[in-house]
VEXFI-215613 format. One record per residue: residue number from 0; x negated, y negated, z negated of N, C-alpha, C, O, CB in turn. Coordinates in Angstrom, 1 decimal, always signed. Glycine has a CB too. Layout:
REM residues N
     i      n_X      n_Y      n_Z     ca_X     ca_Y     ca_Z      c_X      c_Y      c_Z      o_X      o_Y      o_Z     cb_X     cb_Y     cb_Z
   NUM        X        Y        Z        X        Y        Z        X        Y        Z        X        Y        Z        X        Y        Z
...
REM end
This chain:
REM residues 146
     i      n_X      n_Y      n_Z     ca_X     ca_Y     ca_Z      c_X      c_Y      c_Z      o_X      o_Y      o_Z     cb_X     cb_Y     cb_Z
     0    +84.5    +72.5   +137.4    +83.5    +73.6   +137.5    +83.7    +74.7   +138.4    +82.8    +75.1   +139.2    +83.3    +74.2   +136.1
     1    +85.0    +75.1   +138.5    +85.4    +76.2   +139.4    +85.2    +75.7   +140.8    +84.6    +76.5   +141.7    +86.9    +76.7   +139.2
     2    +85.5    +74.5   +141.2    +85.4    +74.0   +142.5    +84.0    +74.0   +143.0    +83.7    +74.2   +144.1    +86.0    +72.7   +142.6
     3    +83.0    +73.6   +142.0    +81.6    +73.5   +142.2    +81.0    +74.9   +142.5    +80.1    +75.1   +143.4    +80.9    +72.9   +141.1
     4    +81.6    +75.9   +141.8    +81.1    +77.2   +141.9    +81.6    +77.8   +143.3    +80.8    +78.5   +144.0    +81.6    +78.1   +140.7
     5    +82.8    +77.6   +143.6    +83.3    +78.0   +144.9    +82.6    +77.4   +146.1    +82.3    +78.1   +147.0    +84.8    +77.7   +145.1
     6    +82.3    +76.0   +146.0    +81.6    +75.3   +147.0    +80.2    +75.9   +147.2    +79.7    +76.1   +148.3    +81.5    +73.8   +146.6
     7    +79.6    +76.2   +146.0    +78.2    +76.8   +146.0    +78.2    +78.1   +146.7    +77.4    +78.4   +147.6    +77.7    +77.0   +144.7
     8    +79.2    +78.9   +146.4    +79.3    +80.2   +147.0    +79.5    +80.2   +148.6    +78.9    +81.0   +149.3    +80.5    +80.9   +146.5
     9    +80.3    +79.2   +149.0    +80.5    +79.0   +150.5    +79.2    +78.5   +151.1    +78.9    +79.0   +152.2    +81.7    +78.0   +150.8
    10    +78.5    +77.6   +150.5    +77.2    +77.1   +151.0    +76.2    +78.2   +151.1    +75.6    +78.4   +152.2    +76.7    +76.1   +150.0
    11    +76.0    +79.0   +150.0    +75.1    +80.2   +150.1    +75.5    +81.2   +151.2    +74.7    +81.7   +152.0    +75.0    +80.9   +148.8
    12    +76.7    +81.5   +151.3    +77.3    +82.4   +152.3    +76.9    +81.9   +153.7    +76.5    +82.6   +154.6    +78.8    +82.7   +152.1
    13    +77.2    +80.6   +153.9    +76.9    +80.0   +155.1    +75.5    +80.0   +155.6    +75.1    +80.3   +156.7    +77.4    +78.6   +155.1
    14    +74.6    +79.7   +154.6    +73.2    +79.7   +154.8    +72.7    +81.1   +155.0    +71.8    +81.3   +155.8    +72.4    +79.1   +153.5
    15    +73.2    +82.1   +154.4    +72.8    +83.4   +154.6    +73.2    +83.9   +156.0    +72.3    +84.5   +156.7    +73.4    +84.3   +153.6
    16    +74.4    +83.5   +156.5    +74.9    +83.8   +157.8    +73.9    +83.1   +158.9    +73.6    +83.7   +159.9    +76.4    +83.4   +157.9
    17    +73.6    +81.9   +158.6    +72.8    +81.2   +159.5    +71.4    +81.8   +159.7    +70.8    +81.9   +160.7    +72.7    +79.7   +159.1
    18    +70.8    +82.1   +158.5    +69.5    +82.7   +158.4    +69.5    +84.1   +159.1    +68.4    +84.5   +159.6    +69.1    +82.7   +157.0
    19    +70.5    +84.8   +159.1    +70.6    +86.1   +159.6    +70.9    +86.2   +161.1    +70.9    +87.2   +161.7    +71.6    +86.9   +158.9
    20    +71.2    +85.0   +161.7    +71.5    +85.0   +163.1    +70.3    +85.2   +163.9    +69.4    +84.4   +163.8    +72.2    +83.8   +163.5
    21    +70.3    +86.2   +164.8    +69.1    +86.5   +165.7    +69.0    +85.3   +166.7    +70.0    +84.7   +167.0    +69.1    +87.9   +166.4
    22    +67.8    +85.1   +167.1    +67.6    +84.1   +168.3    +68.3    +84.6   +169.5    +68.5    +85.8   +169.7    +66.1    +83.8   +168.6
    23    +68.7    +83.6   +170.4    +69.3    +84.1   +171.6    +68.4    +84.9   +172.4    +67.2    +84.8   +172.4    +69.8    +82.9   +172.4
    24    +69.1    +85.9   +173.0    +68.3    +86.8   +173.9    +68.2    +86.2   +175.2    +69.2    +85.6   +175.6    +68.9    +88.3   +173.9
    25    +67.1    +86.4   +176.0    +67.1    +86.0   +177.3    +68.1    +86.6   +178.2    +68.4    +87.8   +178.0    +65.8    +86.1   +177.9
    26    +68.6    +85.9   +179.2    +69.7    +86.4   +180.0    +69.1    +87.7   +180.9    +68.0    +87.7   +181.4    +70.2    +85.3   +180.9
    27    +70.0    +88.6   +181.0    +69.5    +89.7   +181.9    +70.1    +89.5   +183.3    +69.9    +90.4   +184.2    +70.0    +91.1   +181.3
    28    +70.7    +88.4   +183.6    +71.3    +88.1   +184.9    +70.1    +87.7   +185.8    +69.4    +86.7   +185.6    +72.3    +86.9   +184.7
    29    +69.8    +88.5   +186.7    +68.7    +88.3   +187.6    +69.0    +87.6   +188.9    +68.1    +87.4   +189.8    +68.1    +89.6   +188.0
    30    +70.3    +87.2   +189.1    +70.7    +86.5   +190.3    +69.9    +85.1   +190.4    +69.6    +84.5   +189.3    +72.2    +86.3   +190.3
    31    +69.6    +84.7   +191.6    +69.0    +83.4   +191.8    +70.0    +82.3   +191.3    +71.1    +82.2   +191.6    +68.6    +83.2   +193.3
    32    +69.4    +81.4   +190.5    +70.2    +80.3   +189.9    +70.1    +79.1   +190.9    +69.1    +78.8   +191.5    +69.6    +79.8   +188.5
    33    +71.3    +78.6   +191.2    +71.4    +77.3   +192.0    +71.9    +76.2   +191.1    +73.1    +76.3   +190.6    +72.3    +77.6   +193.3
    34    +71.0    +75.3   +190.8    +71.4    +74.3   +189.8    +71.8    +73.0   +190.6    +71.1    +72.5   +191.5    +70.1    +73.9   +188.9
    35    +73.0    +72.6   +190.2    +73.7    +71.5   +190.9    +74.3    +70.5   +189.9    +74.7    +70.9   +188.8    +74.7    +72.0   +191.9
    36    +74.4    +69.3   +190.3    +75.1    +68.3   +189.4    +76.6    +68.8   +189.3    +77.0    +69.6   +190.1    +75.1    +66.7   +190.0
    37    +77.2    +68.4   +188.2    +78.6    +68.9   +187.9    +79.5    +68.7   +189.0    +80.3    +69.7   +189.3    +79.1    +68.2   +186.7
    38    +79.6    +67.6   +189.7    +80.5    +67.3   +190.7    +80.3    +68.4   +191.9    +81.3    +68.9   +192.4    +80.4    +65.9   +191.3
    39    +79.1    +68.6   +192.3    +78.9    +69.5   +193.4    +79.1    +70.9   +193.0    +79.6    +71.7   +193.8    +77.5    +69.4   +194.0
    40    +78.7    +71.3   +191.7    +79.0    +72.7   +191.2    +80.6    +72.8   +191.2    +81.1    +73.9   +191.6    +78.4    +72.9   +189.8
    41    +81.2    +71.9   +190.7    +82.7    +72.0   +190.6    +83.3    +72.2   +192.0    +84.3    +72.9   +192.2    +83.3    +70.8   +189.9
    42    +82.8    +71.5   +193.0    +83.3    +71.6   +194.3    +83.1    +73.0   +194.9    +84.0    +73.5   +195.5    +82.7    +70.6   +195.2
    43    +81.9    +73.5   +194.7    +81.7    +74.9   +195.2    +82.6    +75.9   +194.5    +83.1    +76.8   +195.2    +80.2    +75.3   +195.1
    44    +82.7    +75.8   +193.2    +83.6    +76.8   +192.5    +85.0    +76.6   +192.9    +85.7    +77.6   +193.0    +83.4    +76.6   +190.9
    45    +85.5    +75.4   +193.1    +86.8    +75.2   +193.6    +87.0    +75.8   +195.0    +88.0    +76.4   +195.3    +87.2    +73.7   +193.7
    46    +86.0    +75.7   +195.8    +86.0    +76.4   +197.1    +86.1    +77.8   +197.1    +86.8    +78.4   +197.9    +84.9    +76.0   +197.9
    47    +85.3    +78.5   +196.1    +85.4    +79.9   +196.0    +86.8    +80.3   +195.4    +87.3    +81.4   +195.9    +84.2    +80.3   +195.0
    48    +87.4    +79.5   +194.5    +88.7    +79.9   +194.1    +89.7    +79.8   +195.2    +90.6    +80.6   +195.3    +89.1    +79.0   +192.9
    49    +89.5    +78.8   +196.1    +90.4    +78.7   +197.2    +90.3    +80.0   +198.2    +91.3    +80.6   +198.7    +89.9    +77.4   +198.0
    50    +89.0    +80.4   +198.3    +88.8    +81.6   +199.2    +89.5    +82.8   +198.6    +90.1    +83.6   +199.3    +87.4    +81.9   +199.3
    51    +89.5    +82.9   +197.3    +90.1    +84.0   +196.5    +91.6    +83.9   +196.8    +92.3    +84.9   +197.0    +89.7    +84.0   +195.0
    52    +92.2    +82.7   +196.7    +93.6    +82.5   +196.9    +94.0    +82.8   +198.4    +95.1    +83.4   +198.6    +94.0    +81.0   +196.6
    53    +93.1    +82.5   +199.3    +93.3    +83.0   +200.7    +93.4    +84.5   +200.8    +94.2    +85.0   +201.5    +92.3    +82.4   +201.5
    54    +92.5    +85.2   +200.2    +92.5    +86.7   +200.3    +93.8    +87.1   +199.6    +94.4    +88.0   +200.2    +91.2    +87.3   +199.5
    55    +94.2    +86.6   +198.6    +95.5    +86.9   +198.0    +96.7    +86.7   +199.0    +97.5    +87.6   +199.1    +95.8    +86.2   +196.8
    56    +96.7    +85.6   +199.6    +97.7    +85.3   +200.6    +97.7    +86.2   +201.8    +98.7    +86.6   +202.4    +97.6    +83.8   +201.1
    57    +96.5    +86.5   +202.3    +96.3    +87.4   +203.4    +96.9    +88.8   +203.0    +97.6    +89.4   +203.8    +94.8    +87.6   +203.7
    58    +96.6    +89.3   +201.8    +97.1    +90.6   +201.3    +98.6    +90.6   +201.3    +99.3    +91.5   +201.7    +96.5    +91.0   +200.0
    59    +99.2    +89.4   +200.7   +100.6    +89.4   +200.6   +101.3    +89.4   +202.0   +102.4    +89.9   +202.2   +101.0    +88.2   +199.7
    60   +100.6    +88.7   +203.0   +101.2    +88.6   +204.3   +101.0    +90.0   +205.0   +101.9    +90.4   +205.8   +100.5    +87.6   +205.0
    61   +100.0    +90.7   +204.7    +99.8    +92.1   +205.3   +100.8    +93.1   +204.7   +101.4    +93.9   +205.5    +98.4    +92.6   +205.0
    62   +101.1    +92.9   +203.4   +102.1    +93.8   +202.7   +103.4    +93.6   +203.3   +104.2    +94.5   +203.4   +102.2    +93.6   +201.3
    63   +103.8    +92.4   +203.7   +105.1    +92.0   +204.3   +105.1    +92.1   +205.8   +106.1    +91.9   +206.5   +105.5    +90.6   +203.9
    64   +103.9    +92.5   +206.4   +103.8    +92.5   +207.9   +104.2    +91.2   +208.5   +104.9    +91.2   +209.5   +104.6    +93.7   +208.4
    65   +103.7    +90.1   +207.8   +104.0    +88.8   +208.2   +102.7    +88.1   +208.6   +102.0    +87.5   +207.8   +104.6    +88.0   +207.1
    66   +102.4    +88.2   +210.0   +101.2    +87.7   +210.5   +101.1    +86.2   +210.4   +100.0    +85.7   +210.2   +101.0    +88.1   +211.9
    67   +102.1    +85.3   +210.6   +102.0    +83.9   +210.4   +101.6    +83.5   +209.0   +100.8    +82.6   +208.8   +103.3    +83.3   +210.7
    68   +102.0    +84.3   +208.0   +101.6    +84.1   +206.6   +100.0    +84.4   +206.5    +99.3    +83.6   +205.8   +102.4    +85.0   +205.6
    69    +99.6    +85.5   +207.1    +98.2    +85.9   +207.2    +97.4    +84.8   +207.8    +96.3    +84.4   +207.2    +98.0    +87.2   +208.0
    70    +97.8    +84.3   +208.9    +97.1    +83.3   +209.6    +97.0    +82.0   +208.7    +95.9    +81.5   +208.6    +97.7    +82.9   +210.9
    71    +98.1    +81.5   +208.2    +98.0    +80.3   +207.3    +97.1    +80.5   +206.1    +96.3    +79.6   +205.8    +99.4    +79.9   +206.9
    72    +97.2    +81.7   +205.5    +96.3    +81.9   +204.3    +94.9    +81.9   +204.6    +94.1    +81.5   +203.8    +96.7    +83.2   +203.7
    73    +94.6    +82.5   +205.8    +93.1    +82.6   +206.2    +92.6    +81.2   +206.7    +91.4    +80.9   +206.4    +92.9    +83.7   +207.3
    74    +93.4    +80.5   +207.3    +93.0    +79.2   +207.9    +92.6    +78.2   +206.8    +91.7    +77.4   +206.9    +94.2    +78.5   +208.8
    75    +93.3    +78.3   +205.6    +93.0    +77.4   +204.5    +91.6    +77.5   +204.1    +91.0    +76.5   +203.6    +93.8    +77.6   +203.3
    76    +90.9    +78.6   +204.3    +89.4    +78.7   +203.9    +88.5    +78.8   +205.1    +87.4    +79.2   +204.9    +89.2    +80.0   +203.2
    77    +89.0    +78.4   +206.3    +88.2    +78.4   +207.5    +87.1    +77.3   +207.4    +86.8    +76.7   +206.4    +89.1    +78.3   +208.7
    78    +86.5    +77.0   +208.6    +85.3    +76.1   +208.7    +85.8    +74.7   +208.4    +85.1    +73.8   +207.8    +84.6    +76.2   +210.2
    79    +87.0    +74.4   +208.7    +87.5    +73.0   +208.4    +87.5    +72.7   +207.0    +87.5    +71.5   +206.6    +88.9    +72.8   +208.9
    80    +87.5    +73.7   +206.1    +87.5    +73.4   +204.7    +86.1    +73.7   +204.1    +86.0    +73.7   +202.8    +88.5    +74.3   +204.0
    81    +85.0    +73.8   +204.8    +83.7    +74.0   +204.3    +83.3    +72.8   +203.3    +83.7    +71.7   +203.5    +82.6    +74.2   +205.4
    82    +82.5    +73.2   +202.4    +82.1    +72.2   +201.4    +81.3    +71.0   +202.0    +80.9    +71.0   +203.1    +81.4    +72.9   +200.2
    83    +81.0    +70.1   +201.1    +80.3    +68.9   +201.4    +79.0    +69.2   +202.1    +78.2    +70.0   +201.7    +79.9    +68.2   +200.1
    84    +78.8    +68.6   +203.2    +77.5    +68.8   +204.0    +76.3    +68.4   +203.2    +75.2    +68.9   +203.5    +77.6    +68.0   +205.3
    85    +76.4    +67.5   +202.2    +75.3    +67.2   +201.4    +74.7    +68.4   +200.6    +73.5    +68.3   +200.2    +75.7    +66.2   +200.4
    86    +75.5    +69.4   +200.4    +75.0    +70.6   +199.7    +74.0    +71.3   +200.4    +73.1    +72.0   +199.8    +76.2    +71.5   +199.5
    87    +74.0    +71.1   +201.8    +72.9    +71.8   +202.6    +71.5    +71.5   +202.2    +70.6    +72.3   +202.4    +73.0    +71.5   +204.1
    88    +71.4    +70.4   +201.6    +70.1    +69.9   +201.1    +69.7    +70.5   +199.8    +68.5    +70.5   +199.4    +70.0    +68.4   +201.0
    89    +70.7    +71.0   +199.0    +70.5    +71.5   +197.6    +70.6    +72.9   +197.3    +70.3    +73.4   +196.2    +71.4    +70.8   +196.8
    90    +71.0    +73.7   +198.4    +71.2    +75.1   +198.1    +70.3    +76.0   +199.0    +70.0    +75.5   +200.1    +72.7    +75.5   +198.4
    91    +69.9    +77.1   +198.6    +69.1    +78.0   +199.3    +69.7    +78.4   +200.7    +70.9    +78.5   +200.9    +68.8    +79.3   +198.5
    92    +68.9    +78.6   +201.7    +69.4    +79.0   +203.0    +70.3    +80.2   +203.0    +71.2    +80.2   +203.8    +68.2    +79.2   +203.9
    93    +69.9    +81.2   +202.2    +70.7    +82.4   +202.1    +72.1    +82.1   +201.6    +73.1    +82.7   +202.1    +70.0    +83.5   +201.3
    94    +72.3    +81.3   +200.6    +73.5    +80.9   +200.0    +74.3    +80.2   +201.1    +75.5    +80.5   +201.3    +73.3    +80.0   +198.8
    95    +73.7    +79.3   +201.8    +74.4    +78.5   +202.9    +74.9    +79.5   +203.9    +76.0    +79.3   +204.4    +73.5    +77.5   +203.5
    96    +74.0    +80.4   +204.3    +74.4    +81.4   +205.3    +75.6    +82.2   +204.9    +76.5    +82.4   +205.7    +73.2    +82.3   +205.7
    97    +75.6    +82.7   +203.7    +76.8    +83.4   +203.2    +78.1    +82.6   +203.3    +79.1    +83.0   +203.8    +76.5    +83.9   +201.8
    98    +77.9    +81.3   +202.9    +79.1    +80.4   +202.9    +79.6    +80.2   +204.3    +80.8    +80.3   +204.6    +78.7    +79.0   +202.3
    99    +78.8    +79.9   +205.3    +79.1    +79.6   +206.7    +79.8    +80.8   +207.4    +80.8    +80.7   +208.1    +77.9    +79.1   +207.5
   100    +79.2    +82.0   +207.1    +79.7    +83.3   +207.6    +81.1    +83.5   +207.1    +82.0    +84.0   +207.8    +78.7    +84.4   +207.3
   101    +81.3    +83.2   +205.8    +82.5    +83.5   +205.2    +83.7    +82.5   +205.7    +84.8    +82.9   +205.9    +82.4    +83.4   +203.7
   102    +83.4    +81.3   +205.8    +84.3    +80.3   +206.5    +84.6    +80.7   +207.9    +85.8    +80.7   +208.3    +83.8    +78.9   +206.5
   103    +83.6    +81.1   +208.7    +83.9    +81.6   +210.0    +84.7    +82.9   +210.1    +85.5    +83.1   +211.0    +82.6    +81.8   +210.7
   104    +84.4    +83.7   +209.1    +85.2    +84.9   +209.0    +86.7    +84.7   +208.8    +87.5    +85.4   +209.3    +84.6    +85.8   +207.9
   105    +87.0    +83.7   +207.9    +88.4    +83.4   +207.7    +89.0    +82.8   +209.0    +90.2    +83.1   +209.3    +88.6    +82.4   +206.6
   106    +88.3    +82.1   +209.8    +88.8    +81.5   +211.0    +89.0    +82.7   +212.0    +90.0    +82.8   +212.7    +87.8    +80.5   +211.7
   107    +88.0    +83.6   +212.1    +88.2    +84.8   +212.9    +89.4    +85.6   +212.6    +90.1    +86.1   +213.5    +87.0    +85.6   +212.8
   108    +89.6    +85.8   +211.3    +90.7    +86.6   +210.8    +92.1    +85.9   +211.2    +93.0    +86.5   +211.6    +90.6    +86.8   +209.3
   109    +92.1    +84.5   +211.0    +93.2    +83.8   +211.4    +93.5    +83.8   +212.9    +94.7    +84.0   +213.3    +93.0    +82.4   +211.0
   110    +92.5    +83.7   +213.6    +92.7    +83.9   +215.1    +93.3    +85.2   +215.5    +94.1    +85.3   +216.3    +91.3    +83.7   +215.8
   111    +92.8    +86.3   +214.9    +93.2    +87.6   +215.2    +94.7    +87.7   +214.8    +95.5    +88.3   +215.6    +92.4    +88.6   +214.4
   112    +95.1    +87.2   +213.7    +96.5    +87.3   +213.2    +97.3    +86.5   +214.2    +98.4    +87.0   +214.6    +96.6    +86.7   +211.7
   113    +96.9    +85.4   +214.7    +97.7    +84.6   +215.7    +97.9    +85.2   +217.0    +98.9    +85.2   +217.6    +97.0    +83.3   +215.9
   114    +96.7    +86.0   +217.4    +96.7    +86.6   +218.7    +97.4    +88.0   +218.7    +97.4    +88.7   +219.6    +95.3    +86.8   +219.2
   115    +98.1    +88.3   +217.5    +98.8    +89.5   +217.5    +98.0    +90.7   +217.1    +98.4    +91.9   +217.4    +99.4    +89.8   +218.8
   116    +97.0    +90.5   +216.4    +96.2    +91.7   +215.8    +97.0    +92.6   +215.0    +98.0    +92.1   +214.3    +95.0    +91.2   +215.0
   117    +96.7    +93.8   +215.0    +97.4    +94.7   +214.1    +96.9    +94.6   +212.6    +95.9    +94.0   +212.3    +97.1    +96.2   +214.6
   118    +97.8    +95.2   +211.8    +97.4    +95.2   +210.4    +96.1    +95.9   +210.1    +95.3    +95.5   +209.2    +98.6    +95.8   +209.5
   119    +95.8    +96.9   +210.8    +94.6    +97.7   +210.6    +93.4    +96.8   +211.1    +92.3    +96.9   +210.5    +94.7    +99.1   +211.4
   120    +93.5    +96.1   +212.1    +92.4    +95.2   +212.6    +92.2    +94.1   +211.5    +91.1    +93.7   +211.2    +92.8    +94.5   +214.0
   121    +93.3    +93.5   +211.0    +93.2    +92.4   +210.0    +92.5    +93.0   +208.8    +91.7    +92.3   +208.2    +94.5    +91.8   +209.7
   122    +92.9    +94.2   +208.3    +92.4    +94.8   +207.1    +90.9    +95.0   +207.3    +90.1    +94.7   +206.4    +93.1    +96.2   +206.8
   123    +90.5    +95.5   +208.5    +89.0    +95.7   +208.8    +88.2    +94.4   +208.7    +87.1    +94.3   +208.2    +88.8    +96.4   +210.1
   124    +88.9    +93.4   +209.3    +88.3    +92.0   +209.3    +88.1    +91.5   +207.8    +87.1    +91.0   +207.5    +89.1    +91.0   +210.1
   125    +89.2    +91.7   +207.0    +89.2    +91.3   +205.6    +88.1    +92.1   +204.9    +87.3    +91.5   +204.0    +90.6    +91.5   +204.9
   126    +87.9    +93.4   +205.1    +87.0    +94.2   +204.4    +85.6    +93.6   +204.7    +84.8    +93.4   +203.8    +87.1    +95.6   +204.9
   127    +85.3    +93.3   +206.0    +84.0    +92.8   +206.4    +83.8    +91.4   +205.7    +82.7    +91.1   +205.3    +83.9    +92.8   +207.9
   128    +84.8    +90.6   +205.7    +84.7    +89.3   +205.1    +84.4    +89.3   +203.6    +83.5    +88.6   +203.2    +86.0    +88.6   +205.3
   129    +85.0    +90.2   +202.9    +84.7    +90.3   +201.4    +83.3    +90.9   +201.2    +82.8    +90.7   +200.0    +85.7    +91.3   +200.8
   130    +82.7    +91.5   +202.2    +81.3    +91.9   +201.9    +80.5    +90.6   +201.7    +79.5    +90.6   +200.8    +80.7    +92.7   +203.2
   131    +80.8    +89.5   +202.3    +80.1    +88.3   +202.1    +80.2    +87.8   +200.7    +79.3    +87.3   +200.0    +80.6    +87.2   +203.1
   132    +81.5    +87.9   +200.2    +81.8    +87.4   +198.8    +80.9    +88.3   +197.8    +80.2    +87.8   +197.0    +83.4    +87.6   +198.5
   133    +81.0    +89.6   +198.0    +80.3    +90.5   +197.1    +78.8    +90.2   +197.2    +78.1    +90.2   +196.1    +80.6    +92.0   +197.3
   134    +78.2    +90.1   +198.4    +76.9    +89.8   +198.6    +76.4    +88.5   +197.9    +75.3    +88.4   +197.3    +76.6    +89.8   +200.0
   135    +77.1    +87.5   +198.1    +76.8    +86.2   +197.6    +76.8    +86.2   +196.1    +75.9    +85.7   +195.4    +77.9    +85.2   +198.1
   136    +78.0    +86.7   +195.5    +78.1    +86.7   +194.1    +77.0    +87.6   +193.4    +76.6    +87.3   +192.3    +79.4    +87.1   +193.7
   137    +76.6    +88.6   +194.2    +75.6    +89.5   +193.6    +74.2    +88.9   +193.7    +73.3    +89.4   +193.0    +75.6    +90.8   +194.3
   138    +74.0    +87.9   +194.5    +72.6    +87.3   +194.7    +72.5    +86.0   +194.0    +71.4    +85.7   +193.5    +72.4    +87.1   +196.2
   139    +73.5    +85.2   +193.9    +73.4    +83.8   +193.4    +74.4    +83.5   +192.2    +75.4    +84.2   +192.1    +73.7    +82.9   +194.6
   140    +74.0    +82.5   +191.4    +74.9    +82.0   +190.4    +74.7    +80.5   +190.4    +73.6    +80.0   +190.5    +74.8    +82.7   +189.0
   141    +75.8    +79.8   +190.3    +75.8    +78.4   +190.4    +75.9    +77.8   +189.0    +76.9    +78.0   +188.3    +76.8    +77.9   +191.2
   142    +74.9    +77.0   +188.6    +74.9    +76.4   +187.2    +74.8    +75.0   +187.3    +74.3    +74.4   +188.3    +73.9    +76.9   +186.3
   143    +75.3    +74.3   +186.3    +75.2    +72.9   +186.1    +73.9    +72.4   +185.7    +73.3    +73.0   +184.8    +76.2    +72.4   +185.2
   144    +73.4    +71.3   +186.3    +72.1    +70.7   +185.9    +71.8    +69.6   +186.9    +72.7    +69.1   +187.7    +70.9    +71.9   +186.0
   145    +70.6    +69.1   +186.8    +70.2    +68.0   +187.7    +69.6    +68.4   +188.9    +69.2    +67.6   +189.8    +69.3    +67.0   +187.0
REM end
């Protein structure tokens, strides 16, 4: 009898909690959604993580005044590493433009580091480059779908 009473109490408590759950609120995220199949979405997100890793490597190189490290870190996210060309058909032109400018910016930064650019020049280049990151993440969000 006690177990039936306890089970009944949990059932009623669960039903009360379920009944009291408000419906989902619509998202307040106003960024443009880019819906991609999982594989393409994952590829873009991996590319973005790589870019963030490059920024980290560039900063570590700058802190150590080690321009070869800066160059290597930047080159990893240059045009040679741009995502699948098939994405061009599936993403908005503005998103594609941000991506291409960012890859080119990493190559420009790497070239400046190789050519003996100063820390100040590299920092200015990095600041300009991260404007693309902020602009793109502020305008778009990549979601999984068909």
